[in-house]
C-alpha positions, -999 to 999 in steps of 0.1 A, spaced: 0 0 0 28 24 8 45 16 -25 12 28 -43 13 60 -21 50 68 -31 44 61 -69 12 87 -65 35 108 -46 62 112 -72 40 111 -103 23 144 -86 55 160 -80 68 149 -114 34 167 -129 41 196 -105 77 203 -117 65 199 -155 40 226 -148 63 250 -130 89 245 -159 63 250 -186 51 283 -174 84 300 -164 102 288 -195 115 317 -216 93 325 -245 108 319 -279 95 339 -307 102 335 -344 130 357 -358 150 355 -323 188 346 -328 198 314 -316 221 316 -285 248 290 -288 275 290 -262 306 277 -273 340 278 -257 362 301 -281 394 280 -271 378 247 -284 394 229 -315 376 232 -350 371 199 -362 357 209 -392 389 224 -403 409 191 -402 414 173 -434 413 134 -431 441 121 -453 426 86 -467 458 62 -475 460 51 -511 
């Protein structure tokens, strides 16, 4: 019986957390720039040319 109460309490907590995050999330509007945070010292892997042995 206690396991049923525990599962019910966890599901209610999950739903409350979901509702809180849905209501407090920043609004995304079309046309806003996408903010991508990248380390400026990170290596640029797209510039590495792979040499294939013949």
